[in-house]
C-alpha positions as CSV (number, residue, x, y, z in Angstrom):
1,M,-14.7,15.9,8.1
2,I,-12.5,15.2,11.1
3,I,-9.6,12.7,10.7
4,E,-9.1,11.0,14.0
5,R,-5.7,9.8,15.2
6,K,-5.7,6.3,17.0
7,S,-3.3,3.6,18.0
8,C,-2.9,0.0,18.8
9,R,-0.3,-2.7,19.3
10,A,1.0,-5.1,16.7
11,A,1.3,-8.8,17.6
12,D,5.0,-8.2,18.4
13,G,4.1,-5.1,20.7
14,V,5.1,-2.4,18.1
15,S,3.0,0.6,18.2
16,I,0.8,1.3,15.2
17,V,-0.6,4.7,14.7
18,Y,-3.5,5.1,12.2
19,S,-6.0,7.6,10.9
20,V,-9.7,6.8,10.8
21,C,-13.0,8.9,10.0
22,G,-16.5,8.5,8.8
23,A,-19.0,5.6,9.0
24,G,-20.5,3.1,6.8
25,D,-19.8,-0.5,5.3
26,P,-17.8,-1.5,3.6
27,A,-15.0,0.1,5.3
28,L,-12.1,1.3,3.1
29,F,-8.7,0.4,4.3
30,F,-5.8,2.3,2.6
31,I,-2.2,1.0,2.9
32,H,0.8,3.2,1.9
33,G,3.9,2.0,0.1
34,G,7.4,1.6,1.3
35,L,8.9,4.7,3.0
36,A,5.6,6.5,2.7
37,D,3.1,7.2,5.5
38,R,-0.6,7.3,6.1
39,T,-0.9,10.9,5.2
40,F,-0.5,10.0,1.6
41,W,-4.2,9.0,1.9
42,D,-5.5,12.1,3.7
43,G,-7.5,13.0,0.5
44,Q,-9.3,9.7,0.4
45,L,-10.3,9.8,4.1
46,L,-11.8,13.2,3.5
47,A,-13.5,12.2,0.1
48,F,-15.0,8.9,1.3
49,G,-15.6,9.5,4.9
50,A,-19.2,10.6,4.2
51,R,-20.3,7.2,3.1
52,H,-17.7,4.8,4.6
53,R,-15.5,4.0,7.7
54,V,-12.1,4.9,6.2
55,V,-8.8,3.7,7.8
56,A,-5.3,4.4,7.0
57,P,-2.3,3.1,9.2
58,D,1.3,3.9,9.4
59,L,3.0,0.5,8.8
60,P,5.6,-0.2,11.6
61,G,9.0,1.6,10.6
62,H,6.9,4.4,8.9
63,G,5.3,7.7,10.0
64,E,4.4,7.7,13.6
65,S,4.4,4.0,14.2
66,G,7.1,2.2,16.1
67,S,10.2,0.7,14.5
68,D,11.4,-1.5,17.4
69,R,10.8,-4.6,15.3
70,T,13.1,-7.6,15.0
71,R,11.3,-9.5,12.2
72,W,10.3,-7.5,9.1
73,G,8.4,-8.7,6.1
74,I,5.3,-8.4,3.9
75,P,3.5,-11.3,5.9
76,E,4.2,-9.2,9.2
77,F,2.8,-6.0,7.5
78,G,-0.3,-8.1,6.5
79,S,-0.8,-9.1,10.2
80,D,-0.5,-5.4,11.3
81,V,-3.3,-4.6,8.9
82,Q,-5.4,-7.3,10.6
83,V,-4.5,-5.9,14.1
84,V,-6.0,-2.4,13.0
85,A,-9.0,-4.0,11.4
86,D,-9.6,-5.9,14.7
87,A,-9.1,-2.8,16.8
88,E,-11.8,-0.9,14.7
89,G,-14.0,-3.9,14.8
90,L,-14.4,-3.8,10.9
91,Q,-16.3,-6.8,9.4
92,Q,-16.6,-5.7,5.6
93,L,-13.5,-4.3,4.2
94,I,-12.0,-3.4,0.8
95,L,-8.2,-3.0,1.0
96,F,-6.4,-0.6,-1.1
97,G,-2.5,-0.9,-1.3
98,N,0.0,1.5,-3.0
99,S,3.1,-0.1,-4.2
100,L,4.3,-2.4,-1.2
101,G,0.8,-1.9,0.2
102,G,-0.6,-4.1,-2.6
103,P,1.2,-7.3,-1.6
104,V,0.6,-6.4,2.1
105,A,-3.1,-6.2,1.3
106,V,-3.0,-9.7,-0.2
107,E,-1.5,-11.0,3.0
108,A,-3.9,-9.2,5.1
109,A,-6.8,-10.6,3.0
110,L,-5.5,-14.1,3.5
111,L,-5.7,-13.7,7.2
112,M,-9.2,-12.5,7.2
113,P,-11.1,-13.9,4.0
114,D,-14.4,-13.9,5.3
115,R,-14.3,-10.0,5.9
116,I,-12.6,-8.9,2.7
117,I,-14.7,-7.9,-0.3
118,G,-11.7,-7.2,-2.7
119,V,-8.1,-6.2,-2.9
120,V,-7.3,-3.1,-5.0
121,G,-3.6,-2.3,-5.9
122,I,-2.6,1.3,-6.6
123,D,0.3,1.4,-9.0
124,T,1.2,-2.2,-8.1
125,F,0.6,-5.7,-9.4
126,Q,2.1,-4.8,-12.8
127,R,3.2,-8.4,-12.6
128,L,2.8,-11.1,-9.9
129,D,5.4,-13.6,-11.0
130,Y,8.5,-11.8,-9.9
131,T,10.5,-12.8,-6.9
132,A,13.5,-10.6,-5.8
133,P,16.5,-12.8,-5.4
134,P,18.0,-12.5,-1.9
135,E,21.3,-11.2,-3.2
136,H,19.5,-8.2,-5.0
137,A,17.4,-7.6,-1.8
138,R,20.5,-7.5,0.3
139,E,22.3,-5.1,-2.2
140,R,19.4,-2.7,-2.1
141,A,19.0,-2.9,1.6
142,R,22.7,-2.1,2.0
143,A,22.4,1.0,-0.2
144,F,19.6,2.5,1.9
145,R,21.4,1.6,5.1
146,D,24.6,3.3,4.0
147,D,23.4,6.4,2.2
148,Y,19.7,6.8,2.9
149,A,19.3,10.3,1.8
150,S,20.8,9.7,-1.7
151,S,19.0,6.4,-2.2
152,V,15.6,7.9,-1.4
153,R,16.3,10.9,-3.6
154,Q,17.2,8.3,-6.5
155,M,14.1,6.2,-6.0
156,V,11.7,9.1,-5.8
157,K,13.0,10.4,-9.2
158,M,11.9,6.9,-10.6
159,L,8.4,7.2,-9.4
160,F,7.2,10.3,-11.4
161,H,7.1,11.3,-15.1
162,P,9.9,13.7,-15.9
163,D,7.5,16.7,-16.2
164,A,5.7,16.0,-12.8
165,R,5.1,19.0,-10.7
166,P,8.4,19.9,-9.0
167,S,6.8,20.7,-5.6
168,L,4.9,17.5,-5.5
169,V,8.1,15.4,-6.1
170,A,9.9,17.3,-3.4
171,E,7.1,16.9,-1.0
172,A,7.1,13.1,-1.6
173,E,10.9,12.9,-1.0
174,R,10.6,15.1,2.1
175,R,8.1,12.7,3.7
176,M,10.0,9.6,2.6
177,Q,13.3,10.8,4.0
178,K,11.7,10.6,7.5
179,T,11.7,6.8,7.6
180,P,14.4,5.5,9.9
181,P,17.2,3.9,7.7
182,A,17.3,1.0,9.9
183,S,13.7,0.3,9.3
184,A,14.3,0.7,5.6
185,Y,17.1,-1.8,5.8
186,G,15.2,-4.3,7.6
187,M,12.3,-4.0,5.3
188,F,14.2,-4.2,2.0
189,L,16.2,-7.1,3.2
190,S,12.9,-9.0,4.1
191,F,11.7,-8.7,0.4
192,G,14.4,-11.3,-0.9
193,G,12.7,-14.6,-1.8
194,Y,9.2,-13.4,-1.1
195,D,6.8,-15.2,-3.5
196,G,4.1,-12.9,-4.2
197,A,2.6,-15.1,-6.9
198,A,2.0,-17.8,-4.4
199,A,0.3,-15.5,-2.1
200,A,-2.0,-14.3,-4.9
201,R,-3.0,-17.7,-5.9
202,R,-4.4,-18.3,-2.5
203,L,-6.5,-15.2,-2.6
204,T,-10.2,-15.8,-2.8
205,V,-11.5,-12.5,-3.3
206,P,-11.3,-10.3,-6.5
207,L,-8.1,-8.6,-7.3
208,R,-8.2,-5.1,-8.9
209,A,-5.7,-2.4,-9.6
210,I,-5.6,1.4,-10.5
211,N,-2.2,1.9,-12.1
212,G,-0.3,4.6,-13.8
213,D,1.5,4.1,-17.2
214,L,5.1,4.8,-15.9
215,Y,5.5,1.2,-15.7
216,A,3.5,-1.1,-18.0
217,T,0.9,-3.5,-16.5
218,D,1.1,-6.9,-18.1
219,V,-2.6,-7.9,-17.7
220,A,-2.2,-11.3,-19.5
221,A,0.7,-12.3,-17.2
222,V,-1.2,-11.2,-14.0
223,R,-4.3,-13.1,-15.2
224,E,-2.3,-16.4,-15.5
225,I,-2.1,-16.2,-11.8
226,K,-5.3,-14.4,-10.8
227,T,-7.8,-14.9,-13.6
228,D,-10.4,-12.2,-12.3
229,F,-7.8,-9.4,-12.3
230,K,-9.1,-6.0,-13.8
231,V,-7.0,-2.8,-14.0
232,T,-7.9,0.8,-14.5
233,L,-5.1,2.6,-16.3
234,M,-4.6,6.4,-15.7
235,S,-2.6,8.0,-18.6
236,H,0.7,10.0,-18.0
237,M,0.5,9.1,-14.3
238,G,3.3,8.1,-11.9
239,H,3.4,6.0,-8.8
240,Y,1.2,8.3,-6.5
241,P,-2.1,8.9,-8.4
242,M,-3.7,10.0,-5.1
243,L,-1.3,12.9,-5.0
244,E,-0.9,13.8,-8.6
245,R,-4.6,13.9,-9.7
246,P,-6.8,13.2,-6.6
247,D,-10.1,13.9,-8.0
248,E,-9.7,11.6,-11.1
249,F,-8.2,9.0,-8.8
250,N,-11.1,9.1,-6.4
251,S,-13.5,8.7,-9.2
252,H,-11.8,5.5,-10.1
253,V,-11.9,4.5,-6.6
254,S,-15.6,5.0,-6.6
255,E,-15.9,3.0,-9.8
256,V,-13.9,0.1,-8.3
257,I,-16.1,0.0,-5.1
258,A,-19.3,-0.2,-7.3
259,D,-17.8,-3.0,-9.3
260,L,-16.8,-5.0,-6.2
261,L,-20.1,-4.5,-4.6
262,T,-22.2,-5.4,-7.7
263,G,-19.9,-8.1,-9.1
């Protein structure tokens, strides 16, 4: 299976680079988390490309995509997803989003409700009712601006169980250190006041999640906002199940796809 590199332009002109392979509906669209990049999903492109069109973009400010953006935010990232879907002519999609990519997927689904079959969070949606106070967002953004390397190192340590494979943790950090600090600053600053619960309440398609157990998922609290929420929990799993145990993760992805297509 050959992964093809493509690019398009966001609404504000920023270049978006993305990977694509395979053919078949529904398309599977994988959105990485903050400070990550599209290569976190290479295993899914290769695993599912035989049966589906599979797409994974670098969100602006990440990977190979441009960072010359003046307005950052989760809704803007959602618009970027729509732009890539339009560029590929995708008409039936399941959106998968890791971490930050989960809320981004929700925003994208709100922009193209007739084309989305479901939204699947990957180690995200542990709760939907938390809104980051602007002052907390400013504090975190300044930390990444002032000492990016140390801030990334500290964050990565919080995303894996203590006994995770050291080489995997180091590789995740290596990739994440590549994100421009100015992009990280703008992105983290934009999170202040974002109301994810309000966006989720407007979602008209099913909401699912494949989560690790490093951080507990409060299913009851999520269902107070999105009653159809279902979660698959992976035991002794951190923030990046697609990297830690890809075969097991891919089997859960297949199960979620089947559930969404038959439900």
